[in-house]
C-alpha positions, 0 to 999 in steps of 0.5 A: 446536487447532481454536480456534487453526486458526480464529484464524490463518485469521481473522488471515490474512484480515484481514492479506490485506484490509488489504494489498488495501485499501492496494494499492488505495489506493496504485493509485489515488493513483498513477493521479491525473492532472491539474495539481492532483491532488497525491495523498497519497502522490505529493505527500509527500516519502515518494514521492521518497525511495522513488524515489531509493532504488529508483533507487539500487538498480536 
């Protein structure tokens, strides 16, 4: 029982850390400014598709 509790807690912490790292990556990618600063996410087609989906929904 204790082992299961420990494992679930460790798994939760790992998921949280990965989520924070992804959020920081996306935030820094969005905050890039300048004419030549095409970010990895912003400069890709994925960002345009996500924006189109969000505009269609809202």
